[in-house]
C-alpha positions as CSV (number, residue, x, y, z in Angstrom):
1,M,-10.6,-26.3,73.5
2,S,-11.2,-28.3,70.2
3,T,-14.2,-31.5,70.3
4,R,-12.6,-34.7,71.7
5,I,-12.6,-37.7,69.7
6,D,-13.9,-40.9,70.5
7,C,-11.7,-43.7,70.1
8,A,-12.6,-47.2,71.7
9,G,-14.1,-45.0,74.6
10,L,-11.4,-42.8,75.5
11,Q,-11.5,-38.8,74.6
12,V,-8.6,-38.3,72.9
13,D,-7.1,-34.5,72.4
14,P,-7.8,-34.1,68.3
15,E,-4.4,-33.2,67.5
16,I,-2.6,-36.2,69.4
17,H,-5.3,-38.3,68.1
18,A,-4.1,-36.6,64.1
19,L,-0.2,-37.1,65.3
20,L,-0.5,-40.6,65.8
21,E,-2.8,-41.4,63.0
22,N,-1.3,-39.8,60.4
23,D,2.1,-39.8,61.4
24,I,2.9,-42.5,63.7
25,L,1.1,-45.5,62.4
26,P,1.7,-45.4,58.5
27,G,4.8,-47.7,57.9
28,T,4.0,-49.5,61.0
29,G,1.7,-52.4,59.8
30,L,-0.5,-51.2,63.3
31,E,-3.7,-50.1,62.6
32,A,-5.6,-47.1,64.3
33,S,-8.0,-49.6,65.7
34,T,-5.8,-51.7,67.4
35,F,-3.8,-49.3,68.4
36,W,-6.9,-47.2,70.5
37,K,-8.6,-50.6,71.6
38,A,-5.0,-51.7,73.0
39,L,-4.5,-48.1,75.0
40,A,-8.6,-48.2,76.3
41,D,-7.8,-51.9,77.9
42,I,-4.1,-51.2,79.3
43,V,-5.7,-47.9,80.4
44,A,-8.4,-50.4,82.2
45,Q,-6.2,-53.1,83.3
46,F,-3.3,-51.2,84.7
47,G,-5.1,-47.9,85.6
48,P,-6.4,-49.2,89.1
49,R,-3.4,-50.5,89.8
50,N,-0.9,-47.6,88.8
51,R,-3.7,-45.9,91.5
52,E,-3.1,-48.9,94.1
53,L,0.7,-48.0,94.1
54,L,0.8,-44.6,94.6
55,A,-1.9,-45.3,97.3
56,I,0.5,-47.7,98.6
57,R,4.0,-44.8,98.8
58,D,1.2,-42.6,100.7
59,D,0.8,-44.9,103.5
60,M,4.3,-45.9,104.0
61,Q,5.1,-42.4,104.1
62,S,2.2,-41.5,106.8
63,K,3.7,-45.0,108.5
64,I,7.5,-43.4,108.0
65,S,6.7,-40.2,109.8
66,A,4.3,-41.1,112.5
67,W,7.1,-43.3,113.7
68,H,9.9,-40.7,113.3
69,K,7.4,-37.9,115.5
70,A,7.1,-41.1,118.3
71,N,10.6,-41.8,118.3
72,P,12.8,-38.5,117.8
73,G,16.5,-38.4,118.1
74,A,18.1,-36.8,120.8
75,D,19.6,-33.7,119.7
76,Y,19.1,-35.0,116.2
77,N,22.3,-37.2,116.9
78,R,22.1,-40.1,114.5
79,A,23.9,-42.3,117.1
80,D,20.5,-42.1,119.8
81,Y,18.5,-43.7,116.9
82,D,17.0,-47.2,118.1
83,R,18.3,-48.5,114.4
84,A,17.2,-52.0,114.7
85,A,13.6,-50.9,115.7
86,Y,13.9,-48.2,112.4
87,K,14.4,-50.7,110.6
88,A,12.0,-53.6,112.0
89,M,9.3,-51.0,111.4
90,L,10.6,-50.6,107.4
91,Q,9.8,-54.5,107.2
92,D,7.0,-54.4,109.1
93,I,5.0,-52.2,106.6
94,G,6.6,-53.8,103.6
95,Y,9.4,-50.6,102.8
96,L,12.1,-53.0,103.1
97,L,11.5,-56.9,101.6
98,P,14.3,-59.3,102.3
99,E,16.9,-60.0,100.0
100,P,16.5,-62.4,96.9
101,A,18.1,-65.6,96.7
102,P,21.2,-64.9,94.4
103,F,20.6,-65.0,90.6
104,Q,21.9,-63.8,87.4
105,I,19.6,-61.5,84.4
106,T,18.9,-63.3,81.7
107,T,18.1,-59.7,79.2
108,Q,19.1,-61.0,75.3
109,N,19.2,-58.8,72.2
110,V,20.9,-56.0,73.9
111,D,23.3,-53.4,71.6
112,P,26.7,-54.0,72.0
113,E,26.8,-49.7,73.3
114,I,24.7,-50.8,75.9
115,A,26.4,-54.5,77.1
116,E,29.8,-54.2,75.9
117,I,31.4,-51.0,75.7
118,A,31.7,-47.8,78.5
119,G,31.7,-44.5,77.5
120,P,29.5,-41.0,78.2
121,Q,25.6,-41.3,77.9
122,L,23.9,-37.8,77.0
123,V,20.6,-37.1,78.5
124,V,18.3,-34.1,76.5
125,P,15.5,-33.0,76.4
126,V,13.2,-34.6,73.3
127,M,10.7,-31.6,73.1
128,N,13.8,-29.7,71.8
129,A,14.5,-31.3,68.0
130,R,17.6,-29.1,67.8
131,Y,19.4,-30.6,70.7
132,A,17.8,-34.0,70.2
133,L,19.4,-34.1,67.2
134,N,22.6,-32.7,68.7
135,A,23.2,-35.7,71.2
136,A,21.9,-38.2,68.9
137,N,25.1,-36.9,66.4
138,A,27.0,-36.7,69.3
139,R,28.3,-40.3,68.8
140,W,31.6,-38.7,67.4
141,G,33.0,-35.8,68.5
142,S,36.0,-33.4,67.8
143,L,38.9,-33.7,70.0
144,Y,40.7,-30.4,69.4
145,D,37.2,-28.7,69.7
146,A,36.3,-29.6,72.7
147,L,39.9,-28.6,74.0
148,Y,40.4,-25.4,72.4
149,G,36.5,-24.0,73.0
150,T,36.7,-25.0,77.2
151,D,38.9,-24.2,80.1
152,V,40.6,-27.4,79.7
153,I,43.2,-25.8,78.1
154,S,44.2,-22.9,79.8
155,E,44.0,-19.4,78.9
156,D,47.7,-18.0,80.2
157,N,50.6,-16.7,78.8
158,G,48.5,-15.7,75.5
159,A,46.3,-18.6,74.7
160,D,43.0,-16.9,75.2
161,R,40.1,-17.9,73.2
162,A,39.2,-14.4,72.2
163,G,38.9,-13.7,69.0
164,G,39.9,-15.9,66.1
165,Y,41.8,-19.1,66.1
166,N,45.1,-18.3,68.4
167,P,47.8,-20.5,67.2
168,V,49.0,-20.4,70.8
169,R,46.2,-22.0,71.8
170,G,46.2,-24.4,69.0
171,Q,49.6,-25.9,69.5
172,R,48.4,-26.4,72.8
173,V,45.2,-28.8,71.7
174,I,47.6,-30.2,69.5
175,E,50.3,-31.0,72.3
176,W,47.1,-32.4,74.6
177,A,45.8,-34.8,71.9
178,R,48.9,-35.8,70.7
179,Q,49.5,-37.2,74.7
180,F,46.4,-38.4,74.4
181,L,47.3,-40.9,71.1
182,D,50.8,-41.5,72.8
183,T,49.4,-42.7,76.0
184,H,46.7,-45.1,74.5
185,F,47.8,-45.9,71.0
186,P,51.7,-45.5,71.7
187,L,54.2,-46.6,69.0
188,N,57.0,-49.3,69.4
189,Q,59.4,-46.2,68.7
190,G,59.4,-42.4,68.9
191,N,55.9,-40.9,69.3
192,H,52.8,-39.5,67.6
193,K,54.5,-36.0,68.5
194,Q,57.3,-36.3,66.0
195,A,54.9,-38.0,63.0
196,A,55.7,-37.1,59.9
197,H,53.2,-39.2,57.9
198,Y,50.6,-42.1,58.1
199,T,50.6,-44.6,56.0
200,V,48.9,-48.5,55.3
201,V,51.5,-50.9,54.3
202,D,49.9,-54.7,54.0
203,G,47.0,-54.2,56.4
204,Q,49.5,-52.2,59.0
205,L,49.9,-48.4,60.1
206,L,53.3,-47.3,59.5
207,V,53.9,-44.1,61.0
208,N,57.0,-42.1,59.4
209,Q,59.1,-40.1,62.1
210,I,60.4,-36.3,61.3
211,D,64.0,-37.6,61.9
212,G,62.9,-40.5,59.4
213,S,62.7,-43.6,61.5
214,L,59.5,-45.5,60.8
215,S,57.6,-46.6,63.9
216,L,54.3,-49.1,64.4
217,L,51.9,-49.2,66.8
218,A,53.2,-51.0,70.0
219,A,49.4,-53.3,69.8
220,P,49.1,-53.1,65.8
221,D,45.4,-54.5,66.2
222,Q,44.3,-51.0,67.6
223,F,44.6,-50.1,64.2
224,V,41.4,-51.0,62.7
225,G,41.0,-48.9,59.1
226,Y,41.3,-45.8,57.2
227,T,39.7,-43.5,54.6
228,G,40.8,-42.5,51.2
229,E,44.1,-44.3,49.8
230,A,46.2,-46.8,52.0
231,D,49.6,-44.9,50.5
232,D,48.2,-41.4,52.2
233,P,45.5,-41.4,54.1
234,A,42.4,-39.0,55.1
235,S,41.9,-40.3,58.3
236,V,43.4,-43.6,60.4
237,L,41.0,-45.3,62.5
238,L,42.2,-46.5,66.3
239,K,40.3,-48.6,68.9
240,H,40.7,-49.2,72.5
241,N,39.1,-50.1,75.3
242,G,36.2,-50.6,72.8
243,L,35.9,-47.3,71.7
244,H,36.9,-45.8,68.4
245,A,39.6,-42.8,68.2
246,E,39.8,-41.8,64.0
247,I,43.3,-39.3,63.0
248,Q,41.9,-37.3,60.6
249,I,44.7,-35.7,57.8
250,D,44.0,-33.0,55.5
251,R,47.6,-30.7,54.7
252,D,45.1,-28.0,52.7
253,H,42.9,-27.4,56.2
254,A,43.9,-24.0,58.0
255,V,45.3,-26.9,60.9
256,G,46.3,-29.7,58.8
257,S,49.1,-27.3,56.9
258,T,50.3,-26.4,60.0
259,D,51.2,-30.2,61.1
260,A,54.0,-32.2,59.9
261,A,51.6,-35.1,59.6
262,G,48.9,-33.4,58.4
263,V,46.5,-34.3,61.5
264,K,43.4,-31.5,61.3
265,D,41.7,-33.1,64.1
266,I,41.4,-36.4,66.0
267,C,37.9,-37.2,66.2
268,L,36.6,-39.5,68.9
269,E,33.9,-41.4,69.5
270,S,32.2,-40.0,72.3
271,A,28.1,-40.5,73.8
272,L,27.6,-44.1,72.8
273,T,24.3,-43.9,74.5
274,T,21.5,-40.8,74.7
275,I,18.4,-40.6,76.5
276,Q,16.0,-38.9,74.9
277,D,13.8,-37.7,77.7
278,C,10.2,-37.2,77.9
279,E,10.4,-36.6,81.8
280,D,12.7,-34.0,84.0
281,S,13.8,-32.3,81.5
282,V,11.0,-31.3,79.5
283,A,7.8,-29.1,80.6
284,A,5.3,-31.0,78.7
285,V,1.5,-30.6,80.1
286,D,-1.1,-31.0,77.6
287,A,-1.4,-32.4,74.8
288,E,0.0,-29.4,72.7
289,D,3.4,-29.9,74.3
290,K,3.1,-34.1,74.1
291,A,2.5,-34.0,70.5
292,V,6.3,-31.8,70.3
293,V,7.7,-34.5,72.0
294,Y,6.0,-37.8,70.3
295,R,6.8,-35.9,66.9
296,N,10.6,-35.7,67.8
297,W,11.3,-38.9,69.1
298,L,9.1,-40.2,65.9
299,G,11.9,-38.1,63.8
300,L,14.8,-40.1,65.8
301,M,13.2,-43.2,65.1
302,R,12.3,-42.9,61.5
303,G,15.3,-40.9,61.0
304,D,13.9,-37.9,59.7
305,L,14.0,-35.3,62.2
306,N,15.8,-32.3,61.3
307,E,15.5,-28.8,62.6
308,S,16.2,-25.5,60.7
309,F,17.4,-22.5,62.2
310,T,19.7,-18.9,61.9
311,K,23.1,-19.0,63.3
312,G,25.6,-15.6,62.2
313,G,23.1,-14.9,59.7
314,Q,23.0,-18.3,57.5
315,T,19.9,-20.6,58.1
316,L,21.2,-24.3,58.6
317,T,19.3,-27.3,58.8
318,R,20.5,-30.6,61.4
319,K,19.8,-33.7,60.6
320,L,21.0,-37.3,61.5
321,N,24.5,-38.2,60.7
322,A,24.8,-41.2,58.2
323,D,27.1,-44.1,59.3
324,R,30.7,-43.5,58.9
325,E,32.8,-45.9,56.0
326,F,36.0,-47.1,56.7
327,T,38.4,-49.6,55.0
328,S,39.3,-52.2,57.4
329,P,43.2,-53.2,57.4
330,S,42.3,-56.1,55.4
331,G,40.3,-54.2,52.5
332,E,36.9,-54.6,53.5
333,S,34.5,-52.3,53.6
334,L,34.2,-51.5,57.6
335,S,30.5,-49.6,58.8
336,L,30.5,-48.0,62.2
337,A,27.2,-46.1,63.2
338,G,27.1,-42.1,62.8
339,R,24.8,-41.8,65.7
340,S,24.3,-42.2,69.5
341,L,22.3,-45.5,70.5
342,M,19.0,-43.9,71.7
343,F,16.6,-44.4,74.8
344,V,14.0,-42.8,75.4
345,R,13.0,-42.1,79.1
346,N,9.0,-42.3,80.0
347,V,7.0,-40.3,82.6
348,G,6.9,-42.3,86.0
349,H,3.8,-43.3,87.6
350,L,2.7,-40.2,89.5
351,M,1.7,-38.0,86.9
352,T,-1.8,-37.6,84.5
353,N,-2.1,-35.3,81.3
354,P,-5.3,-34.1,80.1
355,A,-4.0,-35.1,76.3
356,I,-6.6,-38.3,76.8
357,L,-9.2,-39.2,79.1
358,D,-10.9,-42.5,80.1
359,S,-14.5,-43.5,79.9
360,D,-14.9,-41.9,83.1
361,G,-13.6,-38.2,82.4
362,N,-10.5,-38.7,83.9
363,E,-7.0,-37.7,82.6
364,I,-5.2,-41.2,82.0
365,F,-1.4,-41.4,83.9
366,E,1.2,-40.0,81.4
367,G,3.1,-42.7,81.9
368,I,1.0,-45.4,80.3
369,M,0.3,-42.9,77.6
370,D,4.1,-42.6,76.8
371,A,5.2,-46.3,77.0
372,L,1.9,-46.4,74.2
373,F,3.4,-44.0,72.1
374,T,6.7,-43.8,72.3
375,T,6.5,-47.8,71.3
376,A,4.5,-47.2,68.4
377,C,7.0,-44.4,67.4
378,S,9.6,-47.3,67.2
379,L,7.9,-49.8,65.3
380,H,9.7,-47.8,62.8
381,D,13.2,-48.8,63.9
382,L,12.0,-52.3,64.9
383,R,10.2,-53.3,61.5
384,G,9.6,-50.1,59.7
385,A,11.3,-48.9,56.7
386,N,14.0,-47.8,59.4
387,K,14.3,-51.0,60.8
388,G,18.1,-51.2,62.4
389,G,18.2,-47.3,62.3
390,N,18.8,-47.2,66.3
391,S,19.3,-50.4,67.7
392,R,20.9,-53.2,65.3
393,T,19.5,-56.0,67.7
394,G,15.9,-55.3,67.6
395,S,15.2,-53.8,71.0
396,M,13.4,-50.6,72.5
397,Y,15.0,-48.9,75.7
398,I,12.8,-47.7,77.7
399,V,14.1,-45.6,80.8
400,K,11.6,-45.4,83.5
401,P,12.2,-42.8,86.6
402,K,11.2,-42.5,89.7
403,M,9.5,-46.2,90.8
404,H,9.6,-46.6,94.3
405,G,10.4,-50.7,95.4
406,P,9.6,-53.8,93.3
407,D,6.3,-53.7,92.6
408,E,6.1,-50.6,90.9
409,V,9.1,-52.5,88.9
410,S,6.6,-54.9,87.9
411,M,3.7,-53.2,86.9
412,T,6.1,-51.5,84.1
413,V,7.2,-55.3,83.1
414,D,4.0,-56.1,83.1
415,L,2.8,-53.1,81.0
416,F,5.5,-53.9,78.8
417,S,4.6,-57.5,78.1
418,A,0.6,-55.8,77.1
419,I,2.2,-53.7,75.1
420,E,3.9,-56.1,73.1
421,D,0.9,-58.4,73.2
422,A,-1.2,-56.1,71.3
423,F,1.2,-54.6,69.0
424,G,2.3,-58.0,67.8
425,L,6.3,-57.7,69.1
426,P,8.2,-60.6,70.6
427,R,8.4,-60.9,74.2
428,N,11.0,-58.8,75.7
429,T,11.8,-56.5,72.6
430,I,11.0,-53.6,75.2
431,K,13.9,-53.1,77.0
432,V,13.7,-51.3,80.7
433,G,16.3,-48.6,82.7
434,I,15.6,-48.5,86.4
435,M,16.6,-45.5,87.4
436,D,17.9,-46.2,91.1
437,E,16.6,-42.3,92.6
438,E,13.9,-43.3,94.9
439,R,15.1,-44.6,98.4
440,R,12.5,-47.5,98.3
441,T,14.1,-48.8,95.5
442,T,17.4,-48.6,96.3
443,V,17.1,-50.4,99.7
444,N,15.6,-53.2,97.6
445,L,17.6,-52.8,94.0
446,A,18.3,-56.9,93.8
447,E,14.6,-57.5,94.0
448,C,13.7,-54.9,91.8
449,I,16.4,-55.9,89.1
450,R,15.0,-59.3,89.9
451,R,11.2,-58.4,88.7
452,A,12.5,-57.2,85.5
453,S,15.5,-60.1,85.1
454,E,14.7,-60.5,81.7
455,R,14.2,-56.7,79.9
456,V,16.8,-54.7,82.7
457,V,19.6,-53.0,81.0
458,F,20.5,-50.4,82.5
459,I,20.5,-49.2,86.2
460,N,21.8,-46.5,87.6
461,T,22.5,-43.5,90.3
462,G,20.8,-40.1,90.9
463,F,22.2,-37.8,93.3
464,L,19.6,-35.0,93.1
465,D,16.2,-37.3,93.0
466,R,17.9,-39.5,95.8
467,T,18.5,-36.7,98.0
468,G,14.9,-35.1,97.6
469,D,13.3,-38.5,98.3
470,E,16.1,-39.1,101.4
471,I,15.0,-35.7,102.7
472,H,11.2,-35.9,101.8
473,T,11.2,-39.8,103.0
474,S,12.8,-38.8,106.8
475,M,11.0,-35.9,107.2
476,E,10.0,-35.8,110.3
477,A,13.1,-37.2,111.9
478,G,14.7,-34.2,112.6
479,P,16.4,-30.9,110.1
480,M,18.9,-32.3,107.2
481,V,22.3,-31.7,107.0
482,A,23.0,-28.6,104.7
483,K,23.0,-29.6,101.1
484,T,26.4,-28.3,100.8
485,A,27.3,-31.2,102.9
486,M,24.9,-34.0,101.9
487,K,27.6,-35.8,99.5
488,G,29.9,-36.1,102.2
489,E,27.1,-38.2,104.6
490,L,27.4,-42.0,105.1
491,W,24.1,-42.9,103.5
492,I,25.5,-41.6,99.8
493,N,28.7,-42.9,99.7
494,A,27.3,-46.4,100.7
495,Y,24.5,-46.1,97.7
496,E,27.0,-45.2,95.1
497,D,28.6,-48.3,96.0
498,W,25.8,-50.5,96.7
499,N,24.0,-49.7,93.7
500,V,27.3,-50.4,91.5
501,D,27.8,-53.9,93.3
502,T,23.9,-55.1,93.5
503,G,23.8,-54.6,89.6
504,L,27.2,-56.7,89.4
505,N,26.5,-59.2,91.2
506,C,22.8,-59.5,89.5
507,G,24.9,-60.3,86.4
508,L,24.8,-57.1,85.2
509,R,28.3,-56.9,83.6
510,G,28.4,-57.9,79.9
511,K,24.5,-56.9,79.5
512,A,23.9,-53.9,80.7
513,Q,25.1,-50.6,81.9
514,I,25.9,-49.5,85.8
515,G,25.3,-45.2,85.2
516,K,26.6,-43.0,87.1
517,G,24.9,-39.3,87.6
518,M,25.3,-35.8,85.6
519,W,28.1,-33.4,85.5
520,A,26.0,-30.0,86.1
521,M,28.4,-27.7,85.0
522,P,29.2,-27.4,81.3
523,D,31.4,-24.3,81.9
524,L,34.1,-26.3,84.0
525,M,34.9,-29.0,81.8
526,A,38.5,-28.6,83.6
527,A,37.1,-29.6,86.4
528,M,35.1,-32.5,84.9
529,I,37.9,-33.6,83.8
530,D,39.7,-34.1,87.1
531,T,36.5,-35.4,88.8
532,K,34.1,-37.3,86.5
533,L,37.5,-40.2,86.1
534,G,36.1,-41.2,89.2
535,H,32.5,-43.1,87.7
536,P,34.8,-45.4,85.3
537,K,37.4,-46.3,88.0
538,A,34.0,-47.0,90.5
539,G,32.9,-50.0,87.7
540,A,30.2,-47.5,85.9
541,N,30.4,-48.2,82.3
542,C,28.5,-45.2,81.8
543,A,27.8,-41.6,82.8
544,W,25.9,-38.7,82.2
545,V,27.1,-35.5,80.2
546,P,25.7,-31.9,79.9
547,S,27.0,-31.8,76.1
548,P,28.5,-33.4,73.0
549,T,31.5,-31.6,74.5
550,A,31.6,-32.7,77.5
551,A,30.7,-35.8,76.1
552,T,33.8,-36.3,74.4
553,L,36.1,-34.7,77.0
554,H,34.5,-37.9,78.9
555,A,35.0,-40.0,76.6
556,T,39.0,-40.1,76.9
557,H,38.4,-41.3,80.9
558,Y,37.0,-44.3,78.9
559,H,40.3,-44.6,77.4
560,D,42.0,-44.3,80.9
561,V,40.1,-46.7,83.0
562,S,38.9,-50.2,81.2
563,V,35.7,-50.4,82.8
564,S,35.2,-54.2,82.3
565,E,38.5,-54.8,84.4
566,I,37.5,-53.3,87.2
567,Q,34.2,-54.6,87.5
568,A,35.5,-57.9,87.2
569,T,37.3,-57.3,90.6
570,L,34.5,-55.6,92.4
571,E,32.0,-58.7,91.0
572,G,31.0,-60.4,94.5
573,T,32.3,-57.7,96.7
574,H,29.6,-56.1,99.2
575,R,31.5,-53.0,100.2
576,R,28.5,-51.4,102.0
577,S,25.0,-52.5,104.0
578,V,21.5,-51.7,103.9
579,D,22.1,-50.3,107.4
580,D,24.9,-47.8,106.0
581,I,22.2,-46.6,103.5
582,L,19.8,-46.2,106.4
583,T,21.6,-43.7,107.8
584,I,19.5,-40.5,108.1
585,P,21.7,-37.3,107.0
586,L,20.7,-35.5,110.1
587,G,22.6,-32.5,110.7
588,D,22.7,-30.7,114.0
589,C,21.8,-27.2,112.8
590,S,22.9,-25.5,116.3
591,K,26.6,-25.3,115.3
592,L,25.7,-23.8,112.0
593,S,26.0,-20.4,112.3
594,A,23.3,-17.5,111.2
595,E,25.6,-16.6,108.4
596,E,26.3,-20.2,107.3
597,I,22.0,-20.9,107.5
598,Q,21.6,-17.3,105.6
599,R,24.0,-18.4,102.7
600,E,22.6,-22.0,102.2
601,L,18.8,-20.6,102.2
602,D,19.7,-18.2,99.6
603,N,21.8,-20.6,97.7
604,N,18.5,-22.8,97.5
605,V,16.1,-20.4,97.0
606,Q,17.7,-18.4,94.1
607,G,18.5,-21.6,92.6
608,M,14.9,-22.7,92.7
609,L,13.4,-19.7,91.7
610,G,16.2,-19.7,88.4
611,Y,14.8,-22.5,87.6
612,V,10.8,-22.5,88.2
613,V,10.5,-19.1,86.2
614,R,11.7,-20.5,83.1
615,W,9.9,-23.7,83.2
616,V,6.5,-21.7,84.2
617,D,6.9,-18.5,82.1
618,H,8.1,-20.0,79.0
619,G,8.4,-23.9,79.0
620,V,11.8,-24.9,79.1
621,G,12.1,-27.9,81.2
622,C,16.1,-27.6,81.5
623,S,18.7,-25.0,81.2
624,K,21.5,-23.5,82.1
625,V,21.0,-21.4,85.1
626,P,23.0,-18.7,86.9
627,D,23.6,-19.6,90.5
628,I,24.0,-16.9,93.5
629,N,27.8,-16.7,92.0
630,N,26.9,-16.7,88.2
631,V,28.2,-20.1,87.6
632,G,26.2,-22.1,85.2
633,L,24.6,-25.0,86.1
634,M,22.1,-27.6,84.6
635,E,18.8,-27.6,86.0
636,D,16.1,-29.8,85.9
637,R,12.9,-30.9,88.4
638,A,15.8,-33.4,90.0
639,T,17.6,-30.4,90.9
640,L,14.6,-28.3,91.9
641,R,13.0,-31.5,93.9
642,I,16.3,-31.3,96.9
643,S,16.2,-27.4,96.7
644,S,12.5,-27.1,97.8
645,Q,12.6,-29.9,100.2
646,H,15.8,-29.1,101.8
647,I,14.0,-25.6,102.3
648,A,10.8,-27.0,103.9
649,N,13.1,-29.4,106.2
650,W,14.4,-26.9,107.5
651,L,11.5,-24.9,107.9
652,H,9.7,-27.5,109.1
653,H,12.2,-28.4,112.2
654,G,12.4,-24.5,113.1
655,V,16.1,-24.0,111.1
656,I,14.7,-20.8,109.6
657,T,11.8,-18.8,110.1
658,K,8.6,-18.0,107.9
659,D,9.8,-14.4,108.0
660,Q,13.3,-15.6,107.2
661,F,12.1,-17.8,104.0
662,E,9.6,-15.1,102.9
663,E,12.3,-12.6,103.0
664,S,15.0,-14.7,101.2
665,M,12.2,-15.4,98.3
666,L,11.7,-11.5,97.6
667,R,15.7,-10.6,97.6
668,M,16.5,-13.5,95.8
669,A,13.9,-13.2,93.1
670,G,15.5,-9.6,92.9
671,V,18.5,-11.6,91.8
672,V,17.0,-13.6,89.6
673,D,15.4,-10.9,87.6
674,S,18.5,-9.1,87.1
675,Q,20.0,-12.3,86.1
676,N,17.4,-12.0,83.7
677,E,17.2,-8.4,82.6
678,A,18.9,-8.8,79.2
679,D,16.2,-11.3,78.2
680,P,13.2,-9.1,76.3
681,S,10.6,-12.0,77.2
682,Y,11.2,-12.4,80.8
683,K,8.7,-11.4,82.9
684,P,10.0,-10.0,86.5
685,M,9.0,-11.4,89.4
686,I,9.2,-8.3,91.5
687,N,7.0,-5.8,90.6
688,E,7.0,-2.5,92.8
689,G,8.7,-4.3,96.1
690,E,6.0,-6.9,95.6
691,P,6.1,-10.4,94.6
692,S,3.9,-11.6,91.3
693,G,3.1,-14.0,88.6
694,H,2.8,-17.9,88.6
695,A,6.2,-18.5,88.8
696,Y,6.9,-17.0,91.7
697,T,3.6,-18.7,93.9
698,A,4.6,-21.8,92.1
699,A,8.4,-21.6,93.8
700,H,6.8,-20.5,96.7
701,D,4.4,-23.5,97.2
702,L,6.6,-26.0,96.5
703,V,8.3,-25.0,100.5
704,T,5.0,-24.4,101.9
705,H,3.7,-27.2,100.9
706,G,6.8,-29.1,100.7
707,T,6.1,-31.5,103.4
708,L,2.8,-32.8,101.7
709,E,3.8,-32.8,98.1
710,P,3.8,-36.8,97.1
711,S,7.1,-38.2,97.9
712,G,8.3,-34.4,97.5
713,Y,7.4,-33.9,93.7
714,T,7.8,-30.9,92.3
715,E,5.9,-32.2,89.1
716,P,1.9,-31.3,89.9
717,G,2.7,-27.5,91.2
718,L,4.5,-27.5,88.4
719,H,2.3,-28.4,86.1
720,R,-0.5,-26.5,87.5
721,S,1.1,-23.4,86.7
722,R,2.3,-24.2,83.5
723,R,-1.2,-24.7,81.8
724,N,-2.5,-21.5,83.6
725,I,0.2,-19.6,82.3
726,K,-0.8,-21.2,79.0
727,K,-4.6,-20.3,78.9
728,G,-3.6,-16.7,79.8
729,D,-5.0,-16.7,83.4
730,S,-3.8,-13.4,85.2
């Protein structure tokens, strides 16, 4: 290891030191000495507070576990629990706090993509520059491409995707897209399917029909701009529910030449916001990794991130899209953002990182380090040469994950205040997104929001991490229902409604996002189209999608539904109670057949191994991993947490035996090896019938140590194993 550099008493890895002083700070107006002193002071101030909060987590968990051991459920029947006593215990230990008096958040200077417009949200590992750029550029997406390349358009009757362009399939795409226009941008007579020419006359959009008739938009104010010449525009810009759709026209284009109106594509405003992730979807375990994370975020904030790669034998360079320029109906210039508005998700309160050591030689908390470094990078957007390249309102947006209850939110708020003071930023410049993915945050959500009422811009539900915490918190209560049955449980449906109602009653409408979780099957877009409409219908003004293509398809749902209208009808409602949320999802596993139990175990083990082997051996924090049926699923640490905790719970309560678990591990490791056999860099987990390697051991330990891992988190074990791989240990 290179000799560390002393900075205000901190021992800093040379790579991180060089990145900060040579790349991050120039152009920000912040001196290196100011930064290092601020970091040292903040570490000294907040490090002990962070450790105390983690100790409180452990103490509460031990008390909850002790209560369950002393008050077991008869035959694991939820109705036999003394719910009043359980709730009283949670109140006595400070887990469940009183509801605050009614209040409204006062967050100011929030960009409209967050405060006012509903639309898809991408989450992407910022450690991968190409993915980060793809996500940032996913503000606009081709509807034709999204339809043609996915299963939304059926392949039956000659509409297959194989080979080159299939005109049969292409015609179905055009019909689908024209129906979209007719539904959301209807004409006063005729329809877009019969359009022969779009033209702009006296600031109005006129549509000549094939039969010679002339049509106008039924709502003329939906026409907001165009490119090219008014009498023969190259594109027509429409707006509905706050979202834009651009009809692109080119009669010389392969598709446009076959269209009566010359329409070559419909481009939809898609991923309004993107979370550039430093946490669940990355594998950053040391200074080398953190430098990549920070360098990519810096490039996004400076606006100069680019990535070259080879595709189809050609070297391509990807960079951030420019803004899009139009002419308004009145003839004035109109500029629209070409990029998604970006949040950055910092690491939570749990982990430390060896990139920087404190004055006692201990690793500092990674979440504290993230907050200072990502904010320093954002100074280029807040006041540097790229001012306003991301936020037009002068705000920075940090999503803070895995906070357990209001006191942990308060620490984050105070940390942000300390950074603002150190960096000379106005108070509440740094906004916070609260991930409602831990049980103690859910049951105290209103108080969590109140603690951040001047900064909060985002709350969301996250089924996977939230389920992992649900299982771990109630580990001693009894065996849980099968993971495949979890979505039907009372607590999770109550949690989804509770999150929306609480957010609206705290004044988030028009000021902040209320989000829903990820669609995890990127190849099954037809199912997403059928299912994910439920998110805007639930009153969520954003929901996570796994790809730019998915963002474009999901954007159509926000034309189908006016989220603001739904939120208005939900304000003041209280559809669920905290008692519903505290209903533990215990299952009578005696009613499951041996085959059902084995299938559940194998499914969890296979998914766990398939993800862990890529994380540990290759440093891939998020990827599409084939499940036991070879269906590609987006996996990250949240999916790993629920799988490992569920197996640990069933093992702990004897639903499965140790031998049964070991046998499934060996057999499923063989399945994962076979699924990866085409990858020349892959190292099999089974050699001569025996398990081997850090990845297998890491996955195994996540289960056998699952009752002991803090909150059931997978990070400590994964980080240890990945560091060993990087060190070259056998």
